[in-house]
N, C-alpha and C positions, 0 to 999 in steps of 0.2 A: 581497495590496496590494489596493487599490481602483482600480478601474478604469471607465473609460466605455465599455463593451463595442459597443454597437449605433453603425457609424461608418458616415460618410459621405466619400467622397474626393472633396477639395477640385478636382479636375483633374477628372475625369470625371463626377462625381456619382453612381458607384455605391455603393449600401447595403449593407453587409454585418455581421457578428456577429462579432466578436472572440474570443467563447465557442466557437465554431462550428471556427474557423477558427485559432485560435491566431496567428493572425498580423494585424501593422499594415499590410501591406501589402494596396491593393488588388487583388481576384482579378480588375477586369476589365483594368486598367493597367498595374499594379503599382508606382502610385505608393505614396510611403509619407506625403505629406500630406491627413491627414484630419483629422474633428475627429467630436468623439462628440456622441451627439444626444440619450442619457439620462443619468440620473443616477449618479454614481460607485457601484459596488459591487464589496465583497470578493468576489475571485476567486483563487484560488490553483491551480485544475486547470487543466489543458491537454491539448486534445484529441491523444494521443498514440497510434501504432501500436505495437505491442507483437506483432513478428512472428520467431518463431525459425526459420521455414523453413531460411534460408540455412544456418544452421548445423548442421540437423538433416541436411541435404542433404549434408555431408561427413563422418557418423557413418562411413563405409567406408572412407574417403580420408585420414585423420587421427589422430594418436594422442587416444586421453580426455583427457589433460591440455589440449591446445591447443584440445580443443572447451570445456574447462571455462573456459579462459582466456581465450576468444570471448564465452562465455554471461556470463559475469562482468562482461565489460565492457558489454554490450551492457545486461542488465541494470539495472545501477549507472546507466545513463543513462537507464533508461525510468524507476526509482524517483525520481531525483533530480528530475525534471522534471512526476512527479504531485501532485496537491494533493486535496482533497476538499471544497471550498466553490466550486460551480460557480454564477454570478450570483448570491451570495449564499443559494444553497441547501445542506444539508449533503448530501451525495453520503453512501453507504453505503461501509464496509471492503468492497470489491469483491473477491473471490477472484482475480480476473486479477493486482492489485498485491498481494495474498498471495502466489501462485504463483512473481512474478516475484523479491518479496524472498526465499524461500527459495530459488529457486535462486542467486542471487546468493551466498547463503550456502554452500549445500552446492559449488555451482562453486570456491571459494574453497578449500575442502578439498580436495577432486578434483586441484584443478590442483596444488596443493604436496603431497601425498602420494605417494610412491615407488612403491609396494606396495598397488596396489587390491584389497581381496576382492570377489569376484565379486558378492557383494551389495551392497558401496558402489558398485561401477560400474552396476549395474542400478537401482538406486534413483535415480542420478544421471540416466541416460539414461530414467528413468520421468518425472520430474519434468520434466527438458528435452523430451521427446513431450508433454506436455500444459501446459505453465505459460502460454501463451498463448490456450489456450484457456479458463484459471480453473479449470484441476482441478489439483486436488496428490493424492498417494497420501494413502488411509488411515493414521492416526497408527501402527497396528499395523505397517505394513511400514519404518517407519522402523528402520534399522540403527540399533544401538547405538552405532555413531561417528560418525552423523549426527544424533542425537537435540539435540546443542547448535545444529545449522544450524539445525533447527526451530524450537527455544525463541528464541534469538537474533533469528530472522526474524518470528517471531510479535509479539515484544516491541518490536523496531523498528518495524514496521507500526503498531499499538497507538501506540509512543510519539507517531509522526507523525500520527497521525488525533487523537490526544487534542489535541494542538496544533492543530489545525485546528478542532477543538471549540471551543476556545476564544478561537480567533479568531472563529470564528459566532458565539459567544455575546457576544462583545464589540460585533460588527455588531447584531447584534438586539437590544442593549442590555435584556437577560433577566436576571429576579431569580431566582437559583436556589433552591428548597425546598432544608431543609437534609438532606432523604434525598439530592437530585441534588447537594449539594456536595459530601457525605461519599463518595457513590459515586464523583463526577470526581476525587478525591483518592485514594480507597483505588485505584483503578487507577493511574494514577502509583506509588504506591509499590512496585505489585507490580511493573511495570515495571521500577524501579529496582533490586528485587530480583533479576529474573530477569536483569537484565543484569550485575548483578556477581555471579552466577551462571556467565556466560559463555553464558547460553540453557542448563545443561545441566540440564534438567528432564525432567519425563515427556512427551511428545510430545501424550497426550490431554489433559495439563492445559494446554500450550500454546495447544492447541485450546481449550478453555474458556475461557481468558483472551478469545480473538477472541469467540466466542459472547458473553460476558460485557460488552465493547467495544459490540457490534452493539446487545443489549437495552439498556445506557444510551444510545446514540445514539437508538434507536426513544426511549424513554423522555422525552429532551430536546426531541424532537420532536412530543410531546404525547400519547404513549400513557403512561398514568401507571403504571400495572401493570407494563410493561415497567422502569423505575427498579426496583420492587422486585426485580424479575428479577433483574435484574445486580447489586444487593446481594447479593443470597443466591449467585450466581456465585461472585462476588468473594470471600464469605466463606469458602465452600466447598474454594477454592484450597489445594492441599497442593505449596508451592513446594523439592520437593527431588526429586533426581535420580532 
């Protein structure tokens, strides 16, 4: 959406940035009566705190399934409110968002599983431990029973990021080159295929999809060689379990 991010309170005159607070309320007096002082700018991102500490603190006191339920709800809310265009600038597809998305899908499986294997539980706890630090376990640590969660998380994250790329491009009124347009379309096709497979692909392939997406974003922001690297990565993806 397009907003006037620089605000001035009509009650007390305080100025603040919606881009930083994510709130239309005046930070000084609490009034919601304000006016924008800048031009309308595309903005899909919100400054959100992602903190799993309260959930982790109960690891020794509650069942794993309950931890998974709580992690799932927390991650769903965070992912739902996140975006990648901030004050008209395209942000990176960051590791914290990816980790939150993976924990969302892993938690969904763990919460429904009647009998967890030790490796599955340990992997869930590993993601829970580090997701809010922007860290994920390496692909070789993903149990076979959870690789679909990794694949679907990557595909869904890329889908949302690609949507914001298109929003950003429309705002920029940028004419894409043939290579850029082709890479963006191929990226969408890969996302569709992975979602049709319900994420059941090799975890390393899921990570390569993310890497290709980041290369493409760099290319669209001016790095011409990055577009070629993105195309090479996309063409080399093997979309099979």
